[in-house]
C-alpha distance (Angstrom), angle and dihedral (degrees) to the residues before:
residue distance angle dihedral
X1 . . .
X2 3.83 . .
X3 3.80 102.3 .
X4 3.82 107.9 13.1
X5 3.79 108.1 23.2
X6 3.82 89.9 149.7
X7 3.82 93.0 59.9
X8 3.81 120.0 91.8
X9 3.80 115.5 -149.7
X10 3.83 120.4 -143.3
X11 3.80 112.4 -87.2
X12 3.82 89.5 -126.6
X13 3.82 89.9 70.7
X14 3.79 114.4 92.9
X15 3.82 124.4 -172.4
X16 3.79 124.5 -145.1
X17 3.79 138.5 163.0
X18 3.81 92.0 -157.5
X19 3.83 108.6 101.5
X20 3.81 93.4 -158.9
X21 3.79 91.2 55.5
X22 3.78 92.1 44.2
X23 3.80 98.8 47.9
X24 3.79 104.3 29.5
X25 3.84 108.9 116.5
X26 3.82 91.1 -4.5
X27 3.81 114.3 166.9
X28 3.80 92.0 -165.3
X29 3.80 134.1 7.1
X30 3.81 121.1 -145.7
X31 3.80 113.8 -157.5
X32 3.82 116.3 -158.6
X33 3.81 103.3 157.0
X34 3.86 113.2 130.5
X35 3.79 111.6 -92.9
X36 3.81 97.5 -114.4
X37 3.83 91.3 55.4
X38 3.80 97.7 38.3
X39 3.80 99.8 92.0
X40 3.80 94.9 53.4
X41 3.81 91.9 44.3
X42 3.80 94.6 47.9
X43 3.78 92.8 47.9
X44 3.80 88.2 55.0
X45 3.82 95.7 52.9
X46 3.82 102.8 29.3
X47 3.80 94.7 102.8
X48 3.81 90.8 57.4
X49 3.82 97.4 52.7
X50 3.83 110.5 95.4
X51 3.82 115.6 -116.3
X52 3.81 116.1 -94.3
X53 3.82 93.0 10.4
X54 3.84 107.0 145.4
X55 3.81 117.6 -120.0
X56 3.81 125.2 -147.3
X57 3.80 113.6 -159.8
X58 3.79 120.0 -153.0
X59 3.81 91.2 173.8
X60 3.80 120.6 108.3
X61 3.78 132.8 -162.0
X62 3.79 148.7 64.2
X63 3.79 118.0 -81.9
X64 3.80 107.3 -119.0
X65 3.81 95.3 -147.0
X66 3.82 97.3 51.2
X67 3.84 103.1 16.0
X68 3.80 85.2 -129.6
X69 3.79 126.9 143.7
X70 3.80 123.5 -128.6
X71 3.81 90.1 -91.6
X72 3.80 89.0 60.7
X73 3.80 94.1 46.4
X74 3.80 93.9 48.2
X75 3.80 93.5 49.6
X76 3.81 91.2 46.3
X77 3.80 92.4 52.0
X78 3.82 104.3 31.4
X79 3.79 102.2 27.5
X80 3.78 135.3 -120.7
X81 3.82 98.0 -86.8
X82 3.80 93.3 87.1
X83 3.80 130.9 61.7
X84 3.80 124.8 -112.3
X85 3.79 135.7 -156.6
X86 3.79 132.1 -171.2
X87 3.80 127.6 -146.7
X88 3.78 120.9 -156.6
X89 3.79 141.6 150.4
X90 3.81 140.3 97.3
X91 3.79 99.8 -41.9
X92 3.78 118.1 144.8
X93 3.80 110.3 -170.1
X94 3.80 95.9 -132.5
X95 3.79 93.8 54.0
X96 3.82 91.3 47.8
X97 3.82 90.5 50.6
X98 3.79 90.1 48.6
X99 3.80 91.2 53.0
X100 3.80 95.6 -113.2
X101 3.82 113.3 159.3
X102 3.81 110.4 -90.3
X103 3.82 133.5 176.9
X104 3.81 125.0 -163.1
X105 3.79 138.1 164.0
X106 3.81 128.2 -123.7
X107 3.80 114.1 -156.4
X108 3.78 126.6 -166.7
X109 3.78 137.6 154.2
X110 3.81 82.8 -130.0
X111 3.80 103.4 65.7
X112 3.81 91.6 -171.5
X113 3.81 89.0 60.1
X114 3.81 90.9 48.5
X115 3.81 90.2 50.1
X116 3.83 92.3 48.2
X117 3.81 91.7 50.1
X118 3.80 92.0 46.0
X119 3.81 90.7 54.8
X120 3.80 91.7 45.0
X121 3.81 95.3 50.3
X122 3.80 103.1 34.1
X123 3.79 122.2 100.3
X124 3.79 138.4 162.0
X125 3.81 89.1 -75.5
X126 3.83 102.4 28.3
X127 3.81 116.4 63.3
X128 3.81 121.8 -171.4
X129 3.79 119.5 -161.3
X130 3.81 119.8 -168.9
X131 3.80 136.8 -133.1
X132 3.79 140.7 168.3
X133 3.82 92.2 -145.8
X134 3.81 99.3 102.9
X135 3.81 96.0 163.1
X136 3.80 91.5 49.6
X137 3.80 92.0 52.9
X138 3.81 91.2 45.5
X139 3.83 94.3 48.8
X140 3.80 91.8 49.4
X141 3.80 93.6 48.2
X142 3.80 92.9 49.3
X143 3.80 102.9 39.9
X144 3.80 95.5 45.9
X145 3.81 88.8 67.1
X146 3.81 91.2 58.7
X147 3.81 91.1 48.8
X148 3.81 89.5 47.9
X149 3.81 92.0 54.3
X150 3.80 89.6 54.3
X151 3.82 90.5 45.9
X152 3.80 89.4 53.1
X153 3.80 89.6 52.3
X154 3.82 89.3 51.5
X155 3.78 90.6 53.0
X156 3.79 93.7 43.7
X157 3.80 91.7 51.6
X158 3.80 91.7 47.6
X159 3.79 93.2 -123.8
X160 3.78 93.4 153.2
X161 3.79 138.9 -123.5
X162 3.82 95.0 -67.8
X163 3.80 92.8 59.3
X164 3.81 92.9 42.8
X165 3.80 92.9 49.9
X166 3.79 92.5 46.1
X167 3.79 92.8 48.6
X168 3.80 94.4 48.8
X169 3.81 92.5 46.0
X170 3.81 93.1 50.1
X171 3.79 89.2 43.9
X172 3.79 90.4 56.1
X173 3.81 89.1 50.2
X174 3.81 89.0 54.0
X175 3.80 89.3 48.4
X176 3.81 89.6 54.7
X177 3.81 92.3 49.6
X178 3.80 92.0 50.3
X179 3.78 90.4 46.7
X180 3.79 91.5 50.1
X181 3.81 90.4 52.0
X182 3.82 91.0 51.6
X183 3.81 94.6 45.0
X184 3.81 101.3 -100.6
X185 3.79 121.5 152.1
X186 3.83 113.9 -110.5
X187 3.81 92.9 -134.2
X188 3.82 90.2 57.3
X189 3.79 91.7 57.8
X190 3.81 89.9 45.3
X191 3.81 88.9 53.8
X192 3.79 139.5 69.2
X193 3.80 98.0 -59.1
X194 3.80 94.0 47.9
X195 3.78 120.9 27.7
X196 3.82 92.3 9.8
X197 3.79 94.8 55.5
X198 3.81 90.9 41.2
X199 3.79 92.5 55.2
X200 3.78 92.3 47.2
X201 3.80 93.4 49.4
X202 3.80 96.5 42.0
X203 3.80 99.7 42.8
X204 3.82 104.7 23.3
X205 3.82 120.8 102.7
X206 3.84 92.3 -137.5
X207 3.80 95.4 63.8
């Protein structure tokens, strides 16, 4: 009601704040709680999530207290006996709800899980690509937010297109260097979850 009051959600979606109701018999769990609040939230619901149920994270960022990515937080809170996947890419909620063409990437160390989730979530207007480069997808999703903050400052100060373009380009180069240090694949950061998401967040009117 606050941001998209004109959008009607499918009637098959049901909301609940009861973790037992939400997670009981779940085939998959999708986690979309902001990164900085994820650990506390997950610790509060962990006992209700069935063992071995795969978790797809749509959250992006680096936890300020631990400097861990979402993969680290999820394994800390929910254990290492289940599989995890991570969705990222230029995907503004309003455009998805309006049926505008969108492409994202789902990364998992378990490629079969990534493929299953891609089939489950893809539609005529929502395309899911897959990857095994979890750290690359996580670095892109986290660092692009920092670049976007600087891009917003450029716009707010009226520094012009040259400065904005230069800042974003050099920011993407820094993203690649960080990714290389952490073991990410260069083509991941040049793809949807890196450069693609950065462009959408820095230049899009919905961010």
